[in-house]
N, C-alpha and C positions, 0 to 999 in steps of 0.2 A: 741831726743824727740820722744815718741812713737806715731805711726799712729793710729788715732781713729778708722779707718775702720778695723783695725786688731784685735779688741777686740774679745774675745772668744764668747761672746753672738751673735755678728753679724755674725761671721763665721758659727755658728750653724744654724742661720736663713737661710742663703744662701744655705746651704746644704739641708735643709728641703724643700725649694722651688724647687730646682733642682730635688730632688727625686720625688716630686709630679708631676712635668711636665713629667718626664720619664714614670711614671705609666699611666698618661693620654694618651700619644701617643701610648703606648702599647695597651691600651684598645680600642682606635679607630682603630688601625690596625687589631685587632681581630674581630671587629664588621663589617668592610667593606672589602670584598674580592677584589682582584685585577681584572682587566678586563678579564684576561684569565680564572680565576676561574668562574666568573659570566657567561661568554660565555659557558663554559663547562656545568654549571648547567642548563642553558637555553636549550642547545641541549639535555641533558639527560631527560628534562621534556617534549620533543616532543612526540606526540602519537606514539606508536609502529606500528600502522597500517597506518601511513601517507604514501601515494603513492609516489613511487620513480619517478624521472623525466624520461620521455620517450624520447628516441632519435628520432628526426624527420628529414625529408628532404623536400625540396620544389620541386614540379613538376608542369607542365603546363597541364591542362586538355583540353578536346576537345572544350570547350567554351573559351579557351584562358585565363582562370583564374589561378593564382598561388595559389596552395593549399599545405599547410604543412601537411604531412602525416607521420605516424609512420614508422620508418625504417623497423621494423619487426612487422607488424600488426598481431594480434591474433584473433580478433573477427570482421569478415568482413560481412557486409550485401551486397548481390547481388540483387539489385532492378531492374532487367532486365534480359531477356532471355540470351542475349549475355554475360552479366557479369557472370551469373551462369555457362554457358558453359565454358567460359575462365578459371574461377577459378578451375573447376573440371579438365580441361585439364592440369593445372599447379600443380595438386596434392593437392589443398586446398579445404576444405569443408566450404561453407558459414554457418554462424550461423542462417541465415534466407534468404528467397527469396520471390519474388512475383510470382504469377501464370503466366502460359504461355498465349500467345495471343489466345483468343477464348476458353480458358480452365479454369477450376477451380482447377487445379493442376499445378505443374511445367510441362514444355514441355514433351510430352509423350516419346520422344526418350532419355530423361534423367531420366526416371522413376527409373531405378535401382540405378543409381549413386546418386540420390537425396533422397533416402530412409532415413528417420529420420530427414530431414531438415525441420524446421518449416516454414509454409507459413506466410508471414507478411501482405499479402493482395492481391488484384487483381492487374493486370498489370497497372503500372503507378499510382496506388492508394494505396500505403502502409498505414497501420494503424499506426499513430504516436505513439499511446500507445504501440503497439507491437514493434515498432522500439526502443523506450526508454527501454522497458523491456529486449530487446536483449542485451543491454549494448555494442553496437559496438564501436570499436576504429577506424573504417574506413567504409565508405559507398560508394559503386560503383553503378552508374546508367547510363544506356544509353538510357532509355526510358522516363524518367520524364522531361518534358519541362516547367512545371509550376514553375515560378521563386519564388513565395511565398512558395511553398512546398519545393523547393530546399533550401531556406533560413531557413525553419524550421528544415530540416535535418542537415544543416550545424551547427546549434546550438547544436545538439546532438553529432555529430562526424564529423571529416573532410569528406567532400563529393566531390567525383570526378566524373565529367561528362565524360563518357568514349567514346562516339561516336558522330560523326557529320554526317549530311545527305550525303548519297552516298559515304561515306568513305570506303576504302578497308578494308575488315575484318582483314587482316594481321596487318594493322596499329592500328586498335582498340585493337587487341590482344596484341601487343607490349606495348601499352599505359597502359593496365591493368597490364601487367607483371611488368612494371616499378613501378607502384603504390604499387605493392605487394612485390617488391624486388625479383622477379622471372625471371629476364631477361635471364639468361642462360637456364632455363627450357623452356622458350618460343622459343628460338633459336633452341634448340634441337627438339622441336615438329615441327617447321616449316621445318627443314631439312628433317624429316621423311615424312611430307606431300608433299613437293616438289619432293622428290624421288618417292613417290607412284604415284603422278600425271604424272610425266615424263614417268614412266614405263607404265602406262595405255595409255598414248598418243601414245607411240611407238607400243602398241599392237593393237590399233584400226586401221582399214584400211581406209586411206584417211578421217580422221575425219572431216576435213574442208568442206567436201562435204555432211556431214550428219547433218540435222537440228533436233534440240531437242526442243520440246515445253514443257514448264513447266506451269502447270495449278493448281490453287487452286479452289476447288468447294465450293461454299457457298450456303445458302438457296435461295439466289437471282439469282444463276446461276454461270457459270464459269468466272474466271478472269485469265488472263495470266500474268506471271511475266516479267518485263521489264529489261532493261540493267543494271540499277544501283543496283539491288537487289543482295544480297549475292550469291545466287545460280548461277547467271549469271557469276560471277567471277570464280566459281569452274568449270563450263562448259567450259569457255574460257581456263582454265589451262590445260585441256586435249585436246584442239584443236577442239572441236565440235562447230558447228555454231548454230544460232538461226533463226527461221522464221523471215522474214523482219519486221513484225509488232512488234516483241518482241525485236528488236534491238534499239528501241527508248529509249530516256532518261526517267527515272522515276522508280517507284517501281512496280506498277501493273496497269492493265487496269481497267476500270469500268466493272461491271458484264455484261455479254453478254446475249442476248436473244437466243432462240433456232434457230432463223433464221440466227444468226451470228456465229453458231458453227464452220463454216469453218475457222474462225480466230484462232482457237486453234490447227489447224492441223499442222503436221510436220512429218518427217520421223519416229521419235519416239515421243510419247506423255507420259510424266510423269505427273500423276495427283493424287491429294490427298486432304484431308480435314484437317483442323487444329486439329480437335478432331475425333477419330475413331467412336464415337457415337454422335447422335444428329441430328438436322434438316439437316445440310449440308450432312452428311453421308447418310441419308435417301433419300435426293434429288438426290444425285449422283447415288445411287443404282437404282433408277427409270429410270434415263436417259440412263443407259447402254443398255436398251432394245429399245431405241428410234431409228427409222430407220435412221434419219439424223446423229446421233452419230455413228452408225455402218458403215456409208458410208465414214467417215473420213479415209484418206489413212493410217494414223498411226494405227488406230484400225483395218482396213481391212487387213493390212499386219501382224497383230499379234504383233505390236510394242507398245501396250498400257501397261504401267508400273504403277502399283499402288504404291504410295509412302506415307510416313508419311509427311503430310502437315506441321506439326510443325517443322520439320527438313528442308524441302526443300523450303517452301514458307513463312518463317518468317525471322527474322533477322540473324539466324544462329549462327556460332561460330566455333572455331577450331575443336571441336569434331564433329559438324554437317558437316563441310567440309570433314573430313576424312570419315565419314559415307556415305556421298553423293558419294564419289569416289567408295566406296564399292558397293553401289547400282548400279552405272553405269557399273561397272565391271561385276556384277552379271547379269544384264539385257542384256548387249550388247556382252559379251564374255562368258556368261554362267558359270562364276566362282564365287565362294564364296570369299568375301573379306578377 
């Protein structure tokens, strides 16, 4: 007896249904790409100018904060005198800086090296608009203490606080070098500085018995620099001593009256103003004819040395330290650095 399901009509119907299903699956496969193809299309649709990921590293700044900074920063703002000095010593040029202390330009001793670098504002008062326009990938500052301003800067680029009160300039320099990825360059610079300081110390006759007074003249009168200031560390490196009053902890004294001029005396007196022109420079020019000033032993013995106050009596830096050694060598040994 023949099977009903095997009739020619039903076989033909089953074949037609199978063919239709096969065509349907093929169409679906053509319309929906697999995950790999979809991912590739998404990647190819990404903007050509999309920024690449920047490699970063974490460092600890002078305030104890952990800051993620670029491994190889390219556009760095130096919002402090020391920051600028250190960057230049490491062979890097900031894209912007703030003015020097008591000046409307970068520190005068860095005038040649800072040519072409844009001023972002006054000391500790950078213009936020100019900071943004500079498009920094890293900001260094050893002078700004305003937490609100630091927060604003941090929103623009990673911001590293580079110095702490009374910190040795070498430690500050090393911290900046770490932030910039220039550790080996910093070590090389410090080796040269230490060698020069040691050689000068050997050339001076009994330097521990020679007192060096360091004075900044302002419109209000003279102030002498104290133990914790940068230049005191340099003077100590060559073995020279300081007058007793200048060995106290601190940065500098209050301005002195003419009646207290004897407090700035020493075997040698190194004196200068933050700016070579202006009220402070005019005031000092007048006092040099004063009888009380002429009676100071350092002046009377011909040991008055005129210095760049922006180099000697501010926060300094590695270049300032090297330049100060040259000033001491020239004044006390009659040699050019």
